[in-house]
Every structure is written in C-alpha cells, then in structure tokens.
N, C-alpha and C positions, 0 to 999 in steps of 0.2 A: 730539894728539887721540887718544882711543881709537878702536878699529876701528869701534865701534858707537856712534852718538850716544846720550848718556846720556838725551835726551829720549825715546828709544824705550822706556825702561822703563815709560812710561805706557801702552804698547801691551800688552794681555793676552798676545798670542802670545810677545812677547819674555820677558815675566815668567815665563810657564809654561816656556819652554826654559831659562831660567836657573834656575829652582827644580828642574827635572829634572837639570840639570847638578850642582847642589849635592848633590842626593840621590845622584847617581851617585858623586860623590866621597866621600861618606860611606860608600857601600857598599864602594867599593874599600879605604878605610881600615878597615872593619869586617872585611873578609875577612883582611887582614893582621894584625890584632889577634887574631882567633880562631885563626889558624894559630900565632901566637907563644903564646897561651895554651894550646894542645893540646901543643905541644912543651915548654913550661914545666912541664905536668903529667906530663911523662915519656912521652908518645905519641910513639915513635920510628917508627911505621908510615909508610913511604914518605916518609921525612924529607927526602930530596933533592928529590923532586918537589914536596913541599909547599913547601920553601923557593923553589923556582923559581916556584911560583904566587905566593907572597908578594912576591917580587921584581917579578914582571910586574904585580901590582896596585899596587906602589909606583910604578912608572914610569908606569902609566896614570892614577893619581891626580895625580902631578906634572904629566902633560901636560894634564890637564883643569884644574888649578889655573892653570897657565900660559896656557892658552887663555882662560879665563874672565878672568883679570886683564887680558890684552892687549885683550880685547873690550870690556870695560866701565871699566876703571879707569886704565889708563896707556897711553902711546903705543906700539903694538904692530904698527904697519904695516910697519916695517922690521926687526923682531925675529923673523922667521919661521924662520930656519935652525935654530936650537937646538930650537925647537918641532917643525919637521919632522923632525929627527933623532930626538926622542922618539916621534914618529908611527911612523917606520920601525922603531925598536927595539921598540915595542908590537906592530907587524904581525908582526915576526919572532917575538916571544914567544908571539902567538896561534897562528902555524902550528906551533910546537914544542909548544904545548899541546894543539892538536888531534892532533897526531901521538901524543902520550902518551895521550890519550883513547882512540884507536884501539887502541893497545897494550893499554891495561887493558880495553877491551871484548872483544877476543880472548880475553884471560884469563878473563872472565866466562863466555863461551859455550864455550870449549874445554873437552874432556874431561880435558884436561892442566891442572893448576892453574898451570903455568908459561906457559900460552898457546902460541900458534903462532909467536911471534917468539923467536929466539935473541938474546942480548946483542949478538953481532956484527952481526946483521941490524939491530937497533935502532940501534946506533951509526952504521952506514952510512946509515940513513934519516935520522938527525938531521944528518949531514954533508951529506947532498944537499940538504936544505932550506936550511941555512945558505949553502951555495954557491950554490943557485938564487937565494935572496934577495939575495946580494951581487952576482950577475951582473945581476939586474934593477935593482937600487936602489943600485948602487955610487956613483954621483954624490951621492947623499943623504949619504954619510958623509965625502966628500973635497972637496966644492964648498962654498966659504963666501963666494962673491961672486955678486951676481945677474947679472953680466956674464959669460955663458958662451959658449963657442965652439958653433957650430952642431951639431957631431956630438954634443957633451955634452947640448945641449938635447934633441936628437932621442932620444938615448939614455935620458935622464931621463924624457921624456914617454911613449915606448913602454914603457919599462921599468915605469913606475907603471901604465899601463893593463893591461899583461900581468899585473903583480902582482895587481891588483884582481880581474881575471878568475879568475885561478887560486884566489885565496882564496875568492871567491864560490862557485865551482864545487865546490871540495873541501869547503867548509862545508856547503852545501846538500846534496851528496851523502852526507857522512857523517852528517849529523844524520837524513836520511831513512832510511838503512840502519839506524842505530842505534835509532831510534824504532820502526821496523817490527819488528825483532827483539825489542826490549822488550816490545811490545804482545802479541807471540806467546808470549812467555816469561811475562809476567805472568798470562796466561790458565791456565796449567798450574801455578801456585804455589798451595799450600794456605794457607800462612801469611799472615795478614792483614798483618803488619808488612813482609814481603818485597814484597808487592804495593804497599803504601804507598811503600816506597822506590822502586820501579820508576816509580810515577806521579810522584813529585816529581822524578826524574831526567828524565822525558819532559817535564815542565813546564819544567824548566830548559834542556833542549835546544831546546824550541819557543821560549822567550824568547830564546835566542841567534839564532834564525832571523829573529825579528821585529826584533831590534836591527840584524841585518845588512841587513835589508830597508829600515830607516830610513836607515841609512847610504848605501845605493845610491841611494836617491831624493834625499837631500841632494846626493850627488856629481853625479846627473843635473841637478839644479837648477843647480849651479855651472858644469857643461859647457854648459848651455843660455844661460848669460849671455854666452858668447863671440860669439854671433850676434844676441842680443837686448839691447837696452839695458835695464839693470835697476838697481835701487836698490842702492848699495854695501852698505847696512845688512842687506839681505836675503841678500846673497852671503856677508858674514862670519856671519850667522846660520846660513846652510847649513854653513859651516866648523865652526861651534860644535856643530850637530847631529850632523855626522859625529864629532866627538870624543867627544861624549855617547854616541853608538851604540857607539863602539869601547870605551868604558868599561863600557857595560852588557853588552857581549858578553864582556868579560874577566870580569866578576862571574859571569854565567851560565855560562860555560865552567868557571870556577874551582869553581863549586858542582857542576857536572856531573862533573868529575874527581874531586873529592873524595867525592861519592856513589858513583862507579863504585869507588873504592878501598875504601870500606866494604863494598860488595857482594862484591868479590873477597876481601877479608880474611874475610868470613864464609864464603865458599865454600871457602877454604884452611883455615879451622878446622874445617869439617865434613870435608874430605878428611883432615886430619891425625887426626880422632877416629875415623874409620872403621876402620882396622886395629886400634886398640885395642879398639873394640867387638866387632869380629869375633873377637878372641882371648878376649875376656871372655864373650861369650854362651855358648860351650859349657860353661864353668864354672858359669855361672848356671843353665843348663838340665839339668845332670847329676843334681842330686838329684831332679828331676822325672820325668827319663827313667828313672832308677833305680827310682823309686816306681812308675812305669807299668809297668816290666819285671816287678816283683815282684807287682803286682796282677795282671798277665796271667798269670804262673805260677799264682797262687791260683786264678783263674777256671778255668784248664785243669784244675788238680787237681780242683777241685769237679765240673767236667763229666765227668771220667773216673771219679770215684768213684761206686760204686753201693752204696746203702744196703742193709744185710742185710734178710732177710724179717722181718715183724712189727715193723717201726720205723716211726715217725711222723715224717714230714719236717717240720723247723722252718724257716720262712722267716727271712731275715736281717732283723736289727733295723730296718735303714733301710727295708726293704719293709712292715714293719709300721707304722712311722710314716706312711709315704705312704698 
C-alpha cells in the first residue's frame, strides 16, 4: 500500500499539496536547466558555485519525486532510508549554499570587491559546516536498519533536533540581516534596474523564510502525533509538506545566490572600470582646460589694455547679439 490512501486524492487538501509538490519539482528542474543553458552559452561566471546549485536542485528534485512516488503510487512505508539519506544531503547542501550566500553578500557590501573573507577562511568555514553536519547526522549515513542500539537512536534523535534548530536559527538570522541591509542599500541607489534587482532578491529571501516556516509547522504536526492519536494519512501528508518546503527553499535560495552573484559582478565591473576612467578623464578634459586658460589670458589682456584717446570702444560681437 502507498503511504497515503489513494482515496485521499478526492480531498482538496491532499490535491493542493500534491499539485504544489509537482510545481516544486518542475521549479527545481527549471533551475538546473537554466544553469546548464547559461554555461552552454559560455557564461563562466562563478561556474563552480552554479554547478553546486544545479547539483543541489537535482538532489532536491530526486527527493521530491521519490517522496511523491512513495506517498501515492507504490509501497513506500519500508523504503525510508534512501529517502532520508537524500533529505540529509539536501540539508547539507542548503547549509553550504547559505554559507556561499553570506560570502557573496559580504562582497556586495564591502568596499573591497574581494569581500571580507579570504579563501582560507572560506575553506575553513565550509569544512566546519560539513564536520558539524556529520557529527549531528552521522547515523543517517551509516545506519541501514531500523533496529538501532539505544545510543544510536538517542544520537540520531538529538542530532536531528539540534540540526533543525541550527538550520532555522541560521536561516532566519541571515535572512533578516541581509534583507535589512538590502532595504537600506536600495534606498541609496539611483538606478531603477539596481533597485529592481534588490527588490527581487528581497522577495526571494522572504520566500525562503516562508518555506522554512511551512517546514517547521509540518515538523511540529508530526511531533505532536507522538502523544495524540492521529490519522496516518495526515502524518505522511505532513512529511510530504516538509519535503515540498525544502524543495521550495532550495529554489528560493538558488535564485537569491544567483541574483547576488549578478549584483557582485556588476560591482566588480564598475570597480574595474574606475581606474580606466580616472586615467581617461584628464585627457578628455585637457582641451577644454587649455581653451579655458587661453580665454582667461585673453580676458586678462583685454582688461589690462587701455584704448588710446579719441577712439571708440567696440563691444564684442556676442554682446551685440545679446
């Protein structure tokens, strides 16, 4: 039997959740296709980061497809390990992408186009995230049976809880800081296109927060079923909503990182152009400054020249015209 009874598809709630899940899968695939198309056109800007984003969206799409298939099509009650493994990999990818978003954000606001993070510092931060993830969710990658020793079960449960808390706190805090800074920065921008880019980026970050809240709500519903007898179909529906919210968050953060890359690239192009403009401006202004100096000398000569007696002063031609 599938996890959710096929008869539930007559319920509008289940139909709506299923439709949102299918749209989320399509969005993940669309992100991957757009990145592949940009690389195929020769856009090598932040190619490693974009490749990572495409990989993460591929994993998220696979997770959503697997979850939807197990929920409505085939027997998926006992096939949870591979699905939970993909869930953990997606969570790790989300943490790393949020880290890259922060790196790119500091480059956008810093006076130095390279940002405030050194390459060594970035590497250490990435390693720290991976190590913390493995410490918290280590059993997820090595346990293949439901018969767990007690200490593994405790490690698994506490690690999953701490991981969710850390992800939520980091996500909310980072989104708040970035949105606040972008709102202040957008007010000082004169160009309408730059302000529009900031607005779309803020909307994507807000969408990421909404997806996170939906996932937390579904997680709390599942946790509440431990003490309250609840229909199993609704429990699996909550699991489905968690997977969907994770896929939506991947899409929103992917768009945020891509938009941030475009903003930083525009800033770097401007920074690279400034030295050339500084060197070129004196050459462009030299003829005008020379003309101004000659006019000044002519005016000085006219002011020091005194007409001989019995001569008639003639006004300049431009004065007569005026």
